[in-house]
PDB file of N, CA, C, O and CB in Angstrom:
ATOM      1  N   UNK A   1     100.413 116.252 131.828  1.00  0.00           N
ATOM      2  CA  UNK A   1     100.311 116.678 130.446  1.00  0.00           C
ATOM      3  C   UNK A   1     100.986 118.029 130.243  1.00  0.00           C
ATOM      4  O   UNK A   1     101.726 118.231 129.280  1.00  0.00           O
ATOM      5  CB  UNK A   1      98.849 116.745 130.019  1.00  0.00           C
ATOM      6  N   UNK A   2     100.718 118.958 131.175  1.00  0.00           N
ATOM      7  CA  UNK A   2     101.317 120.284 131.069  1.00  0.00           C
ATOM      8  C   UNK A   2     102.840 120.189 131.089  1.00  0.00           C
ATOM      9  O   UNK A   2     103.524 120.875 130.330  1.00  0.00           O
ATOM     10  CB  UNK A   2     100.824 121.190 132.207  1.00  0.00           C
ATOM     11  N   UNK A   3     103.363 119.332 131.963  1.00  0.00           N
ATOM     12  CA  UNK A   3     104.813 119.152 132.054  1.00  0.00           C
ATOM     13  C   UNK A   3     105.371 118.620 130.728  1.00  0.00           C
ATOM     14  O   UNK A   3     106.435 119.050 130.282  1.00  0.00           O
ATOM     15  CB  UNK A   3     105.168 118.186 133.214  1.00  0.00           C
ATOM     16  N   UNK A   4     104.649 117.685 130.101  1.00  0.00           N
ATOM     17  CA  UNK A   4     105.080 117.142 128.814  1.00  0.00           C
ATOM     18  C   UNK A   4     105.100 118.217 127.744  1.00  0.00           C
ATOM     19  O   UNK A   4     106.016 118.263 126.924  1.00  0.00           O
ATOM     20  CB  UNK A   4     104.170 115.997 128.386  1.00  0.00           C
ATOM     21  N   UNK A   5     104.099 119.078 127.746  1.00  0.00           N
ATOM     22  CA  UNK A   5     104.024 120.147 126.758  1.00  0.00           C
ATOM     23  C   UNK A   5     105.167 121.130 126.953  1.00  0.00           C
ATOM     24  O   UNK A   5     105.737 121.616 125.976  1.00  0.00           O
ATOM     25  CB  UNK A   5     102.676 120.873 126.847  1.00  0.00           C
ATOM     26  N   UNK A   6     105.508 121.428 128.191  1.00  0.00           N
ATOM     27  CA  UNK A   6     106.590 122.362 128.461  1.00  0.00           C
ATOM     28  C   UNK A   6     107.946 121.799 128.040  1.00  0.00           C
ATOM     29  O   UNK A   6     108.874 122.564 127.780  1.00  0.00           O
ATOM     30  CB  UNK A   6     106.612 122.718 129.934  1.00  0.00           C
ATOM     31  N   UNK A   7     108.074 120.471 127.970  1.00  0.00           N
ATOM     32  CA  UNK A   7     109.338 119.828 127.612  1.00  0.00           C
ATOM     33  C   UNK A   7     109.508 119.633 126.103  1.00  0.00           C
ATOM     34  O   UNK A   7     110.526 119.093 125.672  1.00  0.00           O
ATOM     35  CB  UNK A   7     109.438 118.492 128.304  1.00  0.00           C
ATOM     36  N   UNK A   8     108.548 120.054 125.303  1.00  0.00           N
ATOM     37  CA  UNK A   8     108.612 119.805 123.865  1.00  0.00           C
ATOM     38  C   UNK A   8     109.873 120.377 123.231  1.00  0.00           C
ATOM     39  O   UNK A   8     110.485 119.724 122.386  1.00  0.00           O
ATOM     40  CB  UNK A   8     107.395 120.387 123.186  1.00  0.00           C
ATOM     41  N   UNK A   9     110.266 121.565 123.615  1.00  0.00           N
ATOM     42  CA  UNK A   9     111.423 122.204 123.010  1.00  0.00           C
ATOM     43  C   UNK A   9     112.761 121.712 123.507  1.00  0.00           C
ATOM     44  O   UNK A   9     113.794 122.165 123.015  1.00  0.00           O
ATOM     45  CB  UNK A   9     111.344 123.641 123.228  1.00  0.00           C
ATOM     46  N   UNK A  10     112.783 120.803 124.463  1.00  0.00           N
ATOM     47  CA  UNK A  10     114.036 120.312 125.040  1.00  0.00           C
ATOM     48  C   UNK A  10     114.429 118.969 124.434  1.00  0.00           C
ATOM     49  O   UNK A  10     113.572 118.213 123.977  1.00  0.00           O
ATOM     50  CB  UNK A  10     113.911 120.185 126.564  1.00  0.00           C
ATOM     51  N   UNK A  11     115.725 118.677 124.434  1.00  0.00           N
ATOM     52  CA  UNK A  11     116.215 117.387 123.941  1.00  0.00           C
ATOM     53  C   UNK A  11     115.822 116.286 124.913  1.00  0.00           C
ATOM     54  O   UNK A  11     115.798 116.490 126.126  1.00  0.00           O
ATOM     55  CB  UNK A  11     117.752 117.416 123.746  1.00  0.00           C
ATOM     56  N   UNK A  12     115.513 115.115 124.363  1.00  0.00           N
ATOM     57  CA  UNK A  12     115.122 113.966 125.186  1.00  0.00           C
ATOM     58  C   UNK A  12     116.317 113.046 125.398  1.00  0.00           C
ATOM     59  O   UNK A  12     117.149 112.870 124.508  1.00  0.00           O
ATOM     60  CB  UNK A  12     113.954 113.189 124.531  1.00  0.00           C
ATOM     61  N   UNK A  13     116.387 112.460 126.601  1.00  0.00           N
ATOM     62  CA  UNK A  13     117.433 111.467 126.839  1.00  0.00           C
ATOM     63  C   UNK A  13     116.956 110.117 126.300  1.00  0.00           C
ATOM     64  O   UNK A  13     115.816 110.007 125.849  1.00  0.00           O
ATOM     65  CB  UNK A  13     117.787 111.371 128.364  1.00  0.00           C
ATOM     66  N   UNK A  14     117.795 109.107 126.339  1.00  0.00           N
ATOM     67  CA  UNK A  14     117.493 107.795 125.754  1.00  0.00           C
ATOM     68  C   UNK A  14     116.240 107.156 126.367  1.00  0.00           C
ATOM     69  O   UNK A  14     115.425 106.578 125.648  1.00  0.00           O
ATOM     70  CB  UNK A  14     118.686 106.860 125.936  1.00  0.00           C
ATOM     71  N   UNK A  15     116.087 107.259 127.685  1.00  0.00           N
ATOM     72  CA  UNK A  15     114.928 106.669 128.361  1.00  0.00           C
ATOM     73  C   UNK A  15     113.635 107.362 127.916  1.00  0.00           C
ATOM     74  O   UNK A  15     112.613 106.707 127.715  1.00  0.00           O
ATOM     75  CB  UNK A  15     115.089 106.769 129.897  1.00  0.00           C
ATOM     76  N   UNK A  16     113.685 108.677 127.766  1.00  0.00           N
ATOM     77  CA  UNK A  16     112.506 109.426 127.336  1.00  0.00           C
ATOM     78  C   UNK A  16     112.159 109.106 125.882  1.00  0.00           C
ATOM     79  O   UNK A  16     110.983 109.018 125.529  1.00  0.00           O
ATOM     80  CB  UNK A  16     112.739 110.936 127.506  1.00  0.00           C
ATOM     81  N   UNK A  17     113.171 108.932 125.046  1.00  0.00           N
ATOM     82  CA  UNK A  17     112.929 108.573 123.652  1.00  0.00           C
ATOM     83  C   UNK A  17     112.250 107.216 123.564  1.00  0.00           C
ATOM     84  O   UNK A  17     111.327 107.031 122.771  1.00  0.00           O
ATOM     85  CB  UNK A  17     114.242 108.563 122.858  1.00  0.00           C
ATOM     86  N   UNK A  18     112.701 106.267 124.373  1.00  0.00           N
ATOM     87  CA  UNK A  18     112.104 104.935 124.396  1.00  0.00           C
ATOM     88  C   UNK A  18     110.658 105.010 124.846  1.00  0.00           C
ATOM     89  O   UNK A  18     109.799 104.303 124.321  1.00  0.00           O
ATOM     90  CB  UNK A  18     112.898 104.000 125.314  1.00  0.00           C
ATOM     91  N   UNK A  19     110.393 105.860 125.811  1.00  0.00           N
ATOM     92  CA  UNK A  19     109.027 106.030 126.310  1.00  0.00           C
ATOM     93  C   UNK A  19     108.120 106.583 125.205  1.00  0.00           C
ATOM     94  O   UNK A  19     106.983 106.136 125.059  1.00  0.00           O
ATOM     95  CB  UNK A  19     109.013 106.971 127.541  1.00  0.00           C
ATOM     96  N   UNK A  20     108.608 107.535 124.442  1.00  0.00           N
ATOM     97  CA  UNK A  20     107.823 108.118 123.363  1.00  0.00           C
ATOM     98  C   UNK A  20     107.591 107.094 122.259  1.00  0.00           C
ATOM     99  O   UNK A  20     106.480 106.993 121.738  1.00  0.00           O
ATOM    100  CB  UNK A  20     108.521 109.361 122.800  1.00  0.00           C
ATOM    101  N   UNK A  21     108.624 106.331 121.892  1.00  0.00           N
ATOM    102  CA  UNK A  21     108.524 105.314 120.842  1.00  0.00           C
ATOM    103  C   UNK A  21     107.786 104.074 121.311  1.00  0.00           C
ATOM    104  O   UNK A  21     107.354 103.271 120.483  1.00  0.00           O
ATOM    105  CB  UNK A  21     109.903 104.929 120.356  1.00  0.00           C
ATOM    106  N   UNK A  22     107.634 103.899 122.584  1.00  0.00           N
ATOM    107  CA  UNK A  22     107.048 102.680 123.100  1.00  0.00           C
ATOM    108  C   UNK A  22     108.053 101.539 123.117  1.00  0.00           C
ATOM    109  O   UNK A  22     107.670 100.382 123.291  1.00  0.00           O
ATOM    110  CB  UNK A  22     105.841 102.296 122.281  1.00  0.00           C
ATOM    111  N   UNK A  23     109.347 101.851 122.936  1.00  0.00           N
ATOM    112  CA  UNK A  23     110.389 100.842 122.949  1.00  0.00           C
ATOM    113  C   UNK A  23     110.443 100.002 121.690  1.00  0.00           C
ATOM    114  O   UNK A  23     111.152  98.997 121.648  1.00  0.00           O
ATOM    115  CB  UNK A  23     110.203  99.958 124.115  1.00  0.00           C
ATOM    116  N   UNK A  24     109.704 100.399 120.658  1.00  0.00           N
ATOM    117  CA  UNK A  24     109.645  99.624 119.421  1.00  0.00           C
ATOM    118  C   UNK A  24     110.709 100.117 118.447  1.00  0.00           C
ATOM    119  O   UNK A  24     110.823 101.314 118.184  1.00  0.00           O
ATOM    120  CB  UNK A  24     108.240  99.718 118.781  1.00  0.00           C
ATOM    121  N   UNK A  25     111.477  99.184 117.924  1.00  0.00           N
ATOM    122  CA  UNK A  25     112.486  99.509 116.923  1.00  0.00           C
ATOM    123  C   UNK A  25     111.898  99.158 115.557  1.00  0.00           C
ATOM    124  O   UNK A  25     111.496  98.016 115.335  1.00  0.00           O
ATOM    125  CB  UNK A  25     113.841  98.738 117.188  1.00  0.00           C
ATOM    126  N   UNK A  26     111.845 100.121 114.645  1.00  0.00           N
ATOM    127  CA  UNK A  26     111.253  99.821 113.340  1.00  0.00           C
ATOM    128  C   UNK A  26     112.061  98.780 112.571  1.00  0.00           C
ATOM    129  O   UNK A  26     113.287  98.732 112.666  1.00  0.00           O
ATOM    130  CB  UNK A  26     111.137 101.093 112.514  1.00  0.00           C
ATOM    131  N   UNK A  27     111.361  97.958 111.815  1.00  0.00           N
ATOM    132  CA  UNK A  27     112.001  96.920 111.010  1.00  0.00           C
ATOM    133  C   UNK A  27     112.229  97.482 109.607  1.00  0.00           C
ATOM    134  O   UNK A  27     111.316  98.035 108.994  1.00  0.00           O
ATOM    135  CB  UNK A  27     111.128  95.612 110.964  1.00  0.00           C
ATOM    136  N   UNK A  28     113.433  97.338 109.116  1.00  0.00           N
ATOM    137  CA  UNK A  28     113.743  97.813 107.767  1.00  0.00           C
ATOM    138  C   UNK A  28     113.704  96.623 106.826  1.00  0.00           C
ATOM    139  O   UNK A  28     114.382  95.619 107.043  1.00  0.00           O
ATOM    140  CB  UNK A  28     115.137  98.525 107.714  1.00  0.00           C
ATOM    141  N   UNK A  29     112.911  96.748 105.789  1.00  0.00           N
ATOM    142  CA  UNK A  29     112.795  95.697 104.794  1.00  0.00           C
ATOM    143  C   UNK A  29     113.723  96.031 103.638  1.00  0.00           C
ATOM    144  O   UNK A  29     113.712  97.150 103.125  1.00  0.00           O
ATOM    145  CB  UNK A  29     111.324  95.536 104.309  1.00  0.00           C
ATOM    146  N   UNK A  30     114.523  95.058 103.232  1.00  0.00           N
ATOM    147  CA  UNK A  30     115.463  95.267 102.127  1.00  0.00           C
ATOM    148  C   UNK A  30     114.712  95.425 100.811  1.00  0.00           C
ATOM    149  O   UNK A  30     113.704  94.756 100.582  1.00  0.00           O
ATOM    150  CB  UNK A  30     116.462  94.096 102.033  1.00  0.00           C
ATOM    151  N   UNK A  31     115.198  96.301  99.957  1.00  0.00           N
ATOM    152  CA  UNK A  31     114.608  96.493  98.637  1.00  0.00           C
ATOM    153  C   UNK A  31     115.074  95.379  97.708  1.00  0.00           C
ATOM    154  O   UNK A  31     116.001  94.635  98.029  1.00  0.00           O
ATOM    155  CB  UNK A  31     114.982  97.881  98.059  1.00  0.00           C
ATOM    156  N   UNK A  32     114.425  95.273  96.563  1.00  0.00           N
ATOM    157  CA  UNK A  32     114.828  94.264  95.577  1.00  0.00           C
ATOM    158  C   UNK A  32     116.268  94.483  95.121  1.00  0.00           C
ATOM    159  O   UNK A  32     117.005  93.522  94.901  1.00  0.00           O
ATOM    160  CB  UNK A  32     113.884  94.292  94.365  1.00  0.00           C
ATOM    161  N   UNK A  33     116.665  95.736  94.980  1.00  0.00           N
ATOM    162  CA  UNK A  33     118.030  96.025  94.554  1.00  0.00           C
ATOM    163  C   UNK A  33     119.054  95.474  95.549  1.00  0.00           C
ATOM    164  O   UNK A  33     120.107  94.981  95.147  1.00  0.00           O
ATOM    165  CB  UNK A  33     118.220  97.532  94.385  1.00  0.00           C
ATOM    166  N   UNK A  34     118.746  95.558  96.843  1.00  0.00           N
ATOM    167  CA  UNK A  34     119.656  95.053  97.868  1.00  0.00           C
ATOM    168  C   UNK A  34     119.653  93.529  97.904  1.00  0.00           C
ATOM    169  O   UNK A  34     120.709  92.908  98.025  1.00  0.00           O
ATOM    170  CB  UNK A  34     119.275  95.611  99.242  1.00  0.00           C
ATOM    171  N   UNK A  35     118.491  92.934  97.800  1.00  0.00           N
ATOM    172  CA  UNK A  35     118.367  91.478  97.898  1.00  0.00           C
ATOM    173  C   UNK A  35     118.942  90.784  96.668  1.00  0.00           C
ATOM    174  O   UNK A  35     119.644  89.780  96.787  1.00  0.00           O
ATOM    175  CB  UNK A  35     116.904  91.082  98.081  1.00  0.00           C
ATOM    176  N   UNK A  36     118.644  91.317  95.496  1.00  0.00           N
ATOM    177  CA  UNK A  36     118.955  90.619  94.238  1.00  0.00           C
ATOM    178  C   UNK A  36     120.397  90.762  93.767  1.00  0.00           C
ATOM    179  O   UNK A  36     120.774  90.159  92.762  1.00  0.00           O
ATOM    180  CB  UNK A  36     118.057  91.118  93.165  1.00  0.00           C
ATOM    181  N   UNK A  37     121.212  91.545  94.468  1.00  0.00           N
ATOM    182  CA  UNK A  37     122.623  91.654  94.067  1.00  0.00           C
ATOM    183  C   UNK A  37     123.290  90.298  93.990  1.00  0.00           C
ATOM    184  O   UNK A  37     124.054  90.026  93.064  1.00  0.00           O
ATOM    185  CB  UNK A  37     123.385  92.542  95.039  1.00  0.00           C
ATOM    186  N   UNK A  38     123.003  89.447  94.962  1.00  0.00           N
ATOM    187  CA  UNK A  38     123.676  88.143  95.026  1.00  0.00           C
ATOM    188  C   UNK A  38     122.700  86.968  95.091  1.00  0.00           C
ATOM    189  O   UNK A  38     123.129  85.819  95.191  1.00  0.00           O
ATOM    190  CB  UNK A  38     124.592  88.099  96.230  1.00  0.00           C
ATOM    191  N   UNK A  39     121.404  87.238  95.035  1.00  0.00           N
ATOM    192  CA  UNK A  39     120.416  86.167  95.191  1.00  0.00           C
ATOM    193  C   UNK A  39     120.189  85.422  93.881  1.00  0.00           C
ATOM    194  O   UNK A  39     120.309  86.008  92.805  1.00  0.00           O
ATOM    195  CB  UNK A  39     119.091  86.738  95.700  1.00  0.00           C
ATOM    196  N   UNK A  40     119.863  84.138  93.965  1.00  0.00           N
ATOM    197  CA  UNK A  40     119.580  83.369  92.750  1.00  0.00           C
ATOM    198  C   UNK A  40     118.221  83.745  92.149  1.00  0.00           C
ATOM    199  O   UNK A  40     117.396  84.388  92.798  1.00  0.00           O
ATOM    200  CB  UNK A  40     119.620  81.867  93.054  1.00  0.00           C
ATOM    201  N   UNK A  41     118.015  83.340  90.932  1.00  0.00           N
ATOM    202  CA  UNK A  41     116.769  83.615  90.214  1.00  0.00           C
ATOM    203  C   UNK A  41     115.574  83.035  90.973  1.00  0.00           C
ATOM    204  O   UNK A  41     115.628  81.908  91.466  1.00  0.00           O
ATOM    205  CB  UNK A  41     116.829  83.034  88.783  1.00  0.00           C
ATOM    206  N   UNK A  42     114.496  83.815  91.061  1.00  0.00           N
ATOM    207  CA  UNK A  42     113.279  83.354  91.711  1.00  0.00           C
ATOM    208  C   UNK A  42     113.159  83.724  93.183  1.00  0.00           C
ATOM    209  O   UNK A  42     112.116  83.486  93.792  1.00  0.00           O
ATOM    210  CB  UNK A  42     113.189  81.893  91.579  1.00  0.00           C
ATOM    211  N   UNK A  43     114.205  84.303  93.765  1.00  0.00           N
ATOM    212  CA  UNK A  43     114.146  84.721  95.169  1.00  0.00           C
ATOM    213  C   UNK A  43     113.180  85.888  95.298  1.00  0.00           C
ATOM    214  O   UNK A  43     113.274  86.853  94.539  1.00  0.00           O
ATOM    215  CB  UNK A  43     115.558  85.115  95.701  1.00  0.00           C
ATOM    216  N   UNK A  44     112.245  85.814  96.255  1.00  0.00           N
ATOM    217  CA  UNK A  44     111.286  86.896  96.461  1.00  0.00           C
ATOM    218  C   UNK A  44     111.992  88.081  97.104  1.00  0.00           C
ATOM    219  O   UNK A  44     112.880  87.911  97.939  1.00  0.00           O
ATOM    220  CB  UNK A  44     110.097  86.424  97.337  1.00  0.00           C
ATOM    221  N   UNK A  45     111.586  89.288  96.705  1.00  0.00           N
ATOM    222  CA  UNK A  45     112.237  90.486  97.219  1.00  0.00           C
ATOM    223  C   UNK A  45     111.241  91.632  97.342  1.00  0.00           C
ATOM    224  O   UNK A  45     110.103  91.541  96.884  1.00  0.00           O
ATOM    225  CB  UNK A  45     113.402  90.891  96.314  1.00  0.00           C
ATOM    226  N   UNK A  46     111.695  92.711  97.971  1.00  0.00           N
ATOM    227  CA  UNK A  46     110.920  93.938  98.055  1.00  0.00           C
ATOM    228  C   UNK A  46     109.969  93.978  99.218  1.00  0.00           C
ATOM    229  O   UNK A  46     109.572  92.944  99.754  1.00  0.00           O
ATOM    230  CB  UNK A  46     110.164  94.134  96.813  1.00  0.00           C
ATOM    231  N   UNK A  47     109.601  95.199  99.609  1.00  0.00           N
ATOM    232  CA  UNK A  47     108.615  95.350 100.667  1.00  0.00           C
ATOM    233  C   UNK A  47     107.228  94.938 100.161  1.00  0.00           C
ATOM    234  O   UNK A  47     107.025  94.790  98.956  1.00  0.00           O
ATOM    235  CB  UNK A  47     108.594  96.804 101.183  1.00  0.00           C
ATOM    236  N   UNK A  48     106.290  94.756 101.070  1.00  0.00           N
ATOM    237  CA  UNK A  48     104.966  94.267 100.678  1.00  0.00           C
ATOM    238  C   UNK A  48     104.249  95.126  99.634  1.00  0.00           C
ATOM    239  O   UNK A  48     103.453  94.606  98.852  1.00  0.00           O
ATOM    240  CB  UNK A  48     104.109  94.166 101.887  1.00  0.00           C
ATOM    241  N   UNK A  49     104.519  96.423  99.613  1.00  0.00           N
ATOM    242  CA  UNK A  49     103.796  97.280  98.666  1.00  0.00           C
ATOM    243  C   UNK A  49     104.373  97.240  97.255  1.00  0.00           C
ATOM    244  O   UNK A  49     103.722  97.725  96.329  1.00  0.00           O
ATOM    245  CB  UNK A  49     103.801  98.700  99.163  1.00  0.00           C
ATOM    246  N   UNK A  50     105.546  96.695  97.053  1.00  0.00           N
ATOM    247  CA  UNK A  50     106.103  96.563  95.692  1.00  0.00           C
ATOM    248  C   UNK A  50     106.908  95.273  95.593  1.00  0.00           C
ATOM    249  O   UNK A  50     108.129  95.325  95.444  1.00  0.00           O
ATOM    250  CB  UNK A  50     107.000  97.792  95.330  1.00  0.00           C
ATOM    251  N   UNK A  51     106.251  94.113  95.674  1.00  0.00           N
ATOM    252  CA  UNK A  51     106.981  92.850  95.647  1.00  0.00           C
ATOM    253  C   UNK A  51     107.541  92.526  94.260  1.00  0.00           C
ATOM    254  O   UNK A  51     107.137  93.103  93.251  1.00  0.00           O
ATOM    255  CB  UNK A  51     106.078  91.727  96.107  1.00  0.00           C
ATOM    256  N   UNK A  52     108.453  91.613  94.250  1.00  0.00           N
ATOM    257  CA  UNK A  52     109.049  91.163  93.004  1.00  0.00           C
ATOM    258  C   UNK A  52     109.841  89.893  93.234  1.00  0.00           C
ATOM    259  O   UNK A  52     109.862  89.344  94.335  1.00  0.00           O
ATOM    260  CB  UNK A  52     109.942  92.250  92.405  1.00  0.00           C
ATOM    261  N   UNK A  53     110.501  89.431  92.163  1.00  0.00           N
ATOM    262  CA  UNK A  53     111.389  88.271  92.259  1.00  0.00           C
ATOM    263  C   UNK A  53     112.692  88.608  91.548  1.00  0.00           C
ATOM    264  O   UNK A  53     112.706  89.373  90.584  1.00  0.00           O
ATOM    265  CB  UNK A  53     110.728  86.990  91.644  1.00  0.00           C
ATOM    266  N   UNK A  54     113.766  88.038  92.024  1.00  0.00           N
ATOM    267  CA  UNK A  54     115.083  88.286  91.438  1.00  0.00           C
ATOM    268  C   UNK A  54     115.177  87.578  90.088  1.00  0.00           C
ATOM    269  O   UNK A  54     114.629  86.491  89.905  1.00  0.00           O
ATOM    270  CB  UNK A  54     116.218  87.805  92.393  1.00  0.00           C
ATOM    271  N   UNK A  55     115.885  88.215  89.137  1.00  0.00           N
ATOM    272  CA  UNK A  55     116.053  87.643  87.807  1.00  0.00           C
ATOM    273  C   UNK A  55     117.323  86.821  87.682  1.00  0.00           C
ATOM    274  O   UNK A  55     117.559  86.214  86.638  1.00  0.00           O
ATOM    275  CB  UNK A  55     116.056  88.733  86.776  1.00  0.00           C
ATOM    276  N   UNK A  56     118.158  86.787  88.736  1.00  0.00           N
ATOM    277  CA  UNK A  56     119.386  85.999  88.707  1.00  0.00           C
ATOM    278  C   UNK A  56     120.580  86.751  88.147  1.00  0.00           C
ATOM    279  O   UNK A  56     121.693  86.225  88.160  1.00  0.00           O
ATOM    280  CB  UNK A  56     119.168  84.765  87.907  1.00  0.00           C
ATOM    281  N   UNK A  57     120.377  87.980  87.650  1.00  0.00           N
ATOM    282  CA  UNK A  57     121.445  88.788  87.083  1.00  0.00           C
ATOM    283  C   UNK A  57     121.633  90.096  87.860  1.00  0.00           C
ATOM    284  O   UNK A  57     122.189  91.054  87.323  1.00  0.00           O
ATOM    285  CB  UNK A  57     121.153  89.085  85.616  1.00  0.00           C
ATOM    286  N   UNK A  58     121.183  90.146  89.096  1.00  0.00           N
ATOM    287  CA  UNK A  58     121.306  91.342  89.907  1.00  0.00           C
ATOM    288  C   UNK A  58     120.119  92.286  89.785  1.00  0.00           C
ATOM    289  O   UNK A  58     120.085  93.315  90.460  1.00  0.00           O
ATOM    290  CB  UNK A  58     122.548  92.062  89.538  1.00  0.00           C
ATOM    291  N   UNK A  59     119.159  91.965  88.952  1.00  0.00           N
ATOM    292  CA  UNK A  59     117.953  92.776  88.782  1.00  0.00           C
ATOM    293  C   UNK A  59     116.748  92.057  89.333  1.00  0.00           C
ATOM    294  O   UNK A  59     116.867  91.009  89.967  1.00  0.00           O
ATOM    295  CB  UNK A  59     117.730  93.119  87.312  1.00  0.00           C
ATOM    296  N   UNK A  60     115.565  92.639  89.080  1.00  0.00           N
ATOM    297  CA  UNK A  60     114.347  92.039  89.604  1.00  0.00           C
ATOM    298  C   UNK A  60     113.185  92.288  88.660  1.00  0.00           C
ATOM    299  O   UNK A  60     113.163  93.277  87.927  1.00  0.00           O
ATOM    300  CB  UNK A  60     114.030  92.588  90.995  1.00  0.00           C
ATOM    301  N   UNK A  61     112.225  91.385  88.685  1.00  0.00           N
ATOM    302  CA  UNK A  61     110.961  91.560  88.007  1.00  0.00           C
ATOM    303  C   UNK A  61     109.958  91.989  89.072  1.00  0.00           C
ATOM    304  O   UNK A  61     109.756  91.284  90.061  1.00  0.00           O
ATOM    305  CB  UNK A  61     110.507  90.246  87.258  1.00  0.00           C
ATOM    306  N   UNK A  62     109.334  93.141  88.870  1.00  0.00           N
ATOM    307  CA  UNK A  62     108.334  93.641  89.838  1.00  0.00           C
ATOM    308  C   UNK A  62     106.946  93.177  89.423  1.00  0.00           C
ATOM    309  O   UNK A  62     106.655  93.054  88.233  1.00  0.00           O
ATOM    310  CB  UNK A  62     108.374  95.201  89.939  1.00  0.00           C
ATOM    311  N   UNK A  63     106.108  92.926  90.390  1.00  0.00           N
ATOM    312  CA  UNK A  63     104.725  92.533  90.128  1.00  0.00           C
ATOM    313  C   UNK A  63     103.902  93.755  89.829  1.00  0.00           C
ATOM    314  O   UNK A  63     102.702  93.645  89.579  1.00  0.00           O
ATOM    315  CB  UNK A  63     104.129  91.764  91.314  1.00  0.00           C
TER     316      UNK A  63
END
């Protein structure tokens, strides 16, 4: 633990970064604006906290 604390101010290499992250790569969810540019009407879009459906004209209806 002491060694870890002493290394806080130093840059981490790729292996150390993976160890800190647990090797998990975050998933990016596309926004309605990104999805609805080319999607047909009724396509579900948005992250779980602000869902919606595409209007077919490049926009979206939010719930």
